C-alpha positions in Angstrom: 48.5 -34.9 34.0 46.9 -32.0 34.0 43.3 -31.3 36.0 41.2 -31.8 33.7 37.0 -30.7 34.2 33.3 -32.6 32.3 32.0 -31.7 29.7 28.0 -33.0 29.8 26.6 -32.4 26.1 23.5 -33.1 24.5 23.0 -34.3 21.2 21.7 -36.6 19.2 22.1 -40.4 19.2 22.3 -40.9 15.7 24.3 -37.6 15.3 26.8 -39.0 17.8 27.0 -42.1 16.3 28.3 -41.0 13.6 31.1 -38.6 14.8 32.2 -41.6 17.4 32.7 -43.4 13.4 34.8 -40.5 12.2 36.7 -39.5 14.7 37.4 -43.3 15.7 38.4 -43.2 12.0 40.5 -40.5 12.2 42.9 -42.6 15.5 40.8 -40.3 18.3 37.6 -40.1 20.2 34.7 -37.4 21.0 36.5 -36.1 23.9 40.0 -35.6 21.8 37.9 -33.9 18.8 35.8 -31.9 21.6 38.9 -30.4 22.5 40.5 -30.2 19.7 37.9 -27.9 17.9 37.8 -25.7 21.3 41.5 -25.5 20.7 41.1 -24.5 17.8 37.6 -22.0 17.6 40.4 -20.1 20.8 43.3 -19.8 17.9 41.0 -18.6 15.0 39.2 -16.3 18.2 36.0 -17.6 16.7 34.7 -20.8 15.4 37.0 -22.5 13.6 34.7 -22.5 10.3 32.5 -20.8 8.0 29.2 -20.4 9.4 26.0 -18.3 6.5 22.7 -19.5 6.5 22.4 -22.2 3.5 21.6 -19.2 0.8 18.5 -20.2 -1.4 19.5 -22.1 -5.2 17.9 -20.9 -8.9 15.3 -23.8 -8.7 14.0 -22.6 -5.4 14.4 -18.9 -6.5 11.9 -19.7 -9.3 9.7 -21.6 -7.5 9.7 -18.4 -5.0 9.0 -15.6 -7.4 6.3 -17.9 -9.2 5.1 -18.5 -5.9 4.8 -14.6 -5.3 2.5 -14.3 -8.9 
């Protein structure tokens, strides 16, 4: 068996419970899912998903324009 290191993550209990439920449905635990995330990040040389700011939708843009008047 390969040597393993411990990792401590702090997150909201509800987030942890929801993630654990999802990963259990996929046949894995939180530790396995976290390991997959790190492997994918290394493979992609970055985060394995797009990270961007939320852009306001048309309704929000209209409301912002009206608020400026």
